[in-house]
Every structure is written in C-alpha cells, then in structure tokens.
C-alpha angles and dihedrals in degrees: 000000000000121000093253091051093050093047092048091051091051096044092051095047095046103036110019109031095063090059091045089054096043093054100033094242093301106139097191093051089050092055109281114220092358089063092042090059093047097048092043092053088051091050091047092052090050092052093245103108124118101359089176100046121102116265094243089062093051097265133126094247096223121177123229097268090045091052098056103081093038093050091046091054089048091050092054083090121046088227095042098091091052092051095052095042098251104105122122133293096017095054092054090043092052088052092049096046090047092058102036113023124104119240090261090049092049089055095046103040116005101050098050088041091054092046091052096244092127141014127230140200133212109221110200111111116090136187116260127316086028131083118309122126088351107058092186086073088070106148104170101105134204115202120202116244135163108305097359148340140307116220126206127174150079132267133181142186087039103165116224095007096133103079098008115140094212143005132223098214127195114212134167114250098174142011127026132281111278093020125134136231123002091339094052128023091013097054095085131109134190121232131193106221124181112221091243092061107129111250094028109114129177095211104184148323115271105224112240136170094249122080105178099085113099109227095024125231108297146188112240127189131196119203113180089324109179122220121183121230090250089067098058104117108221120332129339114259091014099093098116092051090054090044087065088059087062107032101058097050090040094056091052094049088053088055089050095051095043093049087063093050092048089046090057092050088050095050094045088053091047092055090048096052093045091054098039121085122204135159091010099306143058113287091234086064093058115103096228091050090048092053090055091048092051094044090054091051090051094049094049095047090047092051092051091049095049089045092054094050089054093044093050090055091047091050089051090057095254122143089234093195095153098040093048091048092050094046093045093050097045095043095048090054099036096048088048088055091049093055092043091053091048089053090053094048090056097048112196093359089058091067095039135085091243089087130034095237096091094055093045088053088051096049098041098052095079091060092082088063110034121074086028127330115256090248092057093049089047088053091050092046093049092049091055090047092052092046090051091047091049090051091050094243 
C-alpha cells in the first residue's frame, strides 16, 4: 500500500465516514456544497486532494493503474470521492479538459475545477428520442452564427447540474439524429458553457434512488444559448471522438470507487456473521454463509483484475474500448452481487439504517445503467468478437 493510499484510507475512515453514517449517505441532508467545501479543504490540508489531476493544476498526476487503490479507498465512503475531489462528473471532466482544452480553457476551466474552486457537469444524455445509450440520436443542435454558436435542446439526468459553474455540452453541429458517418455520429461538438449563459436553464431535479451525488441529476434546457467560438472544446464535428477520451477512463474510475463501497458492505457483513450465532454455531461457520463470503471475495478480486488490465491499456495510450467495456460490465454486476450477498448475510439489519449496507445497495444499483447499460456493452463486446471470428483472428 502506497503512502497516499494509506493516508486516503485513514482520512476517509476518520473524517468522512462518520458524516456518511450520520446522514445515511444523503449529501444534501449533510450540507451539500457547504460540506463539500469543508471536506475538500480538509483533504487539501492533508495533501490528499485531486490525486488524478495534473501537477500543473495542483494534483498528484497519478496514472490509471496508480489511481485504482487510492480511488478504492476514497470510495469506501459514499462521500469520500467528493471529499478528495474525484467524484463524478468533475473527475472525468478534469481528465477530458487536461487532454483537449486550449491553454486559455485550461486557465478558465481546468485549473479552478481541479483545485475544487468550482463544480462542473457533462451534458450529453437526452430524453427520448434523443441521445441515451445510442449517442448517434443526439438531437440538441448548435447552429453557427457570427462569432460563435447558438445551442437549442433538452438534456436530462445531468449529474451535478444544480450548482455547477459550467457545463460541457454535446450538441449536433451537422447531420441528423440517427445518421451514420460524418453526417451522423461524427456531427457533434463539445461546448464549454458557464452556468450564467443566457438561455441555459437548469429546470428541475429528476428524482432517482441515489442520494450521494451533490447537485443531483437534473433536466437542463438550452434556448438560443450563445457560445463564442473560443469555448468550443476540441474540433467542430469531433465531439464523439473526444467523448471517448473521457468515457473509457471515467468508466474505470467508477469501478474503482464502487469497489471501495462494495468492499465496505462485505466487511460489515463479515463482522456481523462472525459475531452472530445461529443454529448452535457462528453464522460464519455455516456452509451457505461461507459460500456467500467466498463468492464476494472472488467477485472483488476479479473486478480488480479486469480493472487493472483496462487501466494498463489506457496508461499505454490505447483506446481500450473492449477492455473497459468488459471491466465495466463485469464490475457493475459483480459489485452489485457483493452488496446483495452482504445484505442477505445481515438479514433484517441488512435492509435497515442500522448498517450502511442498504444505502450502499441503493447507491450502487444505478451503476448497471449509467456509463452504458450492461446490455449495450454486451452488444458491443459481441460485435467485436463476431468480427474477429469472421476475420479468422
């Protein structure tokens, strides 16, 4: 265990976890942005803040493999990632901006975001028939005008939108929804849009089962919202290519964080079955309980192994589309199984607020949907396998 990993573990357990437990993982009940700023100041003072951010922005500059154990320790508490500045969507946006932003954009957006001076949102998902699992259905449109672009459209499930300082917004700049090639999926552009932009409106919170994400998951509307040319992120019509810069690593950092949460559920259940007696022996000595314990250990170990394969490819500069899809799909389902078994081992306590397991189950369930539902990843994995088989590889 590295020194940074050890110190992150101790900070989360001593400083963050008590608040997580006190407020049942509800970030708004715990203080929302006020708590975020307080926890991040503590993490900064301890030298733990922004382990992923580039050094010129005050971060530790860790690669993907190096991040994994640190992010897992932060994820042990539902509030931990927020405290050390690695929560979604900011963490993924820092990664994207570091790779794509101009010098001026780094100064205006990346540096204050990486320092925790502001929050951000990534606005891509749309209501039907717009972009969801199929990004080529993108319907929010940006029209070229003198000096910039005018954006019109509607987004929802935009994490962290309430209170964000700026949005990275995906909008169609050529082609039609559902098209193919340069006129379809390729015809999207990313725009940097400060929240005070005229015509950008955070309409409402979309109610969801999870409660640990500061700023919620919101509906956002764009009505003739003007974006100057200087705030185009990357190249025009190349938004989906740049999205891949963000999505693969962001899927893996989700895996890292949720591995920590699932591990906590498993450890709480272990302590319970070791202490609890039933049918004349400790519960941990019963065969059916031992099978659940072993299966949890296997799922956690396999998750970490698949995660490492994908992270090594990303660190080597590869796109890693297949390895990240495999790791994300397996982890989302395996970690859900870990938490579900932990619930079962604890019986009634497992579905109560007496233990943290029920809230971890509540928070981890959406991971099988966001950043690509398991079914979409399986479709993509199968297509690649069929293509390889057809090519004789």
